[in-house]
N, C-alpha and C positions, 0 to 999 in steps of 0.2 A: 533589551535583546527581546523585547514584546512584538517591536515592529519586524523582525528577523524572524521571529514564530509564525507570525502571523501571514510573511509573504510566503513564507517556505511550505506552510500548510496549506492555504490557498491554491499554490501551483502543484503539489503533491496529490493534494485530493482530485484536483481537477483532471490530472493525467491520469491517476489511479480510475476514476468512474468512467473517462474517455475510453480507456483502455478495454475495460468491460465491454461497453457499448460497441466499440469498433470491431472487436472479434466476434461480438455475437451478430453484428451485421454481415460479417462475411461469411458466417456460416448459415444466412439466410434468416435470421431472425430482425426484423426491423421494427419491434416494440419499441427500443430506446430513441431509434431515429426518428419515428413518428412523434414522438414525445418531446424532440428537441433536445435530446442528451447526447446523441452524437457530435459534440461541439468541444473545442477548447474555451469555451467561455464560460468563467468560475461561476457567473451567475445561475447558470444552468444546473449545477451540480451541488453548488453548497447548501447546507440547511439552515434554516433561518437562526435556530437555537444554536446549533454547532458553530457557525459562524462568528455570531455573539462572543460565544465563549472562547474563540480563537483570539480575538482582541481584550477580552477580558481577564482571562486565564493561561492562554497561551496554548490551549489544546481545542478540539473542536471534532466535528465529523460532518461527513458529506452525505448526501441522500443517494441511496442505495441506486443504483441503475436497474430497471425492470429488464427482467431475462422470461423468454417465453421458452423453453424448451421444447415445445410442438413443433416450431418449425425447424428444429434441427434433425439432418437426417441421420446423423449419428450422436443421439444424444448424451450419451457418456464422452465419449471423445470431444465434442462440443464443448459438453459444462466443464470438463476439465480445464481445456484451453481459454477458456472464457473466465473461469475462476483465476488461473494463473496470469494471465494477462496484468490484473491489476497489482498485484505485487512485484511482478517482473519490470511493471512501468517505474516503480520508486526505485529499484535496483537501478534501472538505466539513467534514472535522473541522479542517483549519486554517484553513477558512472562519470557523468557528465560534469558533474560539480570538480572531480579529480580532473577532468580534462582541463578546464577551465584553469584551475588552481596550476596545474604542472606546465601548462602553456603558457602562461604569463610568466611561471618564474623562467621558463627555458627560453623565450624570447625576450627578456629583459625587461618586460613591463612593471610598471611600478605602481598600481591601484593603491588608492588609501587602504591601510591597515583594517580599518573596518569592514571592507569588502571581504578580505581574507576571513574574518570573524562571521559574517555573512555564510559564505562558502561552508565553513565548519559546518554551522548550524544546518545548512541544506543538507550538506551530506549525510551528518549525524542522523538528522531527521528523517530522511529518506530509508536509510538503513533501518532504523527502528520501525517504520512504516513496512519494510519488505519482510522483516521477520515477525513483527506484530500478525499481521495479516495471515501468516501462514500458520499460526498455532491451529490446532485440530480442536476450535470451539465454535459453537453457530452464535452469532451468523458469519463469522469470519470465513475467507477465502480458503483458508486450510481446511475447515470442516466439509465444505462443498468438494474439494479435491477428493477428499476420504471416502466422502459420500457416494462419488460418481467411480470410485475404485471399488468399493466395495461389493460383494456377492448380493443379489436381488433380496434375499431372507435377512441378512445383516442390515441393508439398506433402508426394509421396512421397519425393522428394530429400532433404527437410529433416527427415522423419521417419528415413530412412535414416543422416544424421549427426546426428541428434540428441545421443547420447551426447557426441560431441567437441566439440558446442556447449557442453555443461554445462561440461567440463573446461576449454574454453578461458576461459569465462566465470568459473570459480573462479581461474583463473592471473590475469585481468586484475583481479579484484578483491582477491584475499590475497596478492598479490606485491608489489613495488616498482613494478611496471609500471601499477598503478592509478594512480601520480602521470601518466600519460602516456594515460590513458584516462579512467578513471571520474570522478577529481578533475576535469579542466578542464571535463568536462560539467556536473558539480555547480557549479563556480565561474562557471559564465555561468548555467545555467537556476534554480538555486533564488533567486538575488537577482532574477532577472527574475520569477519567479511570486510572491517574497515581496511585492516592490515592486508587483505588478500588483494582489493581494489587498489590499495596505494601502493603496492609492490609492482604490480600489473603496469599502471599507468607510468610508475617510475621506469620502467624497464624500457616502454615506448618513448620515453622522451626524453632521457639521459642514456 
């Protein structure tokens, strides 16, 4: 299973960071493009330690794409769309996984059972990344979205206490508290997204 996890995470991380860079570029910020991040080459996006952990432990992280809001004509709108682009890319990848699975079934193809095992991991992990990155904690995309939606006085307070939010996030994710916070969210939302996508694409193919 580790090879499937590693392949999935490399693809998912690469598309996630590329999506951030692409949308930022479209809104006038060429920072990521100048640093070679406007690419689908995984080597440009993967963090060395995060990549090693992918192969050792089956999880990891990528290098965040640099974004300079100074170049945005409408910083709040552009900021929200740049932040949304990452999680949305993972939802698109999960959808593509369903398209491949139902497409193979619809047209009578018979790949090895291991390929379907890979597709299941690919879909599920991209759904997890979609949901996880929308959580409202720094440095996740969900927090950046809320930050851009908040009034200026609230935004100033959020910036002031952002470092503590990051610490709270680490505690909630990497301690036993996750079974009372993150896990219940995943237990409800992951099946909901999975079933919704599955039913949608099943209707398209059958």
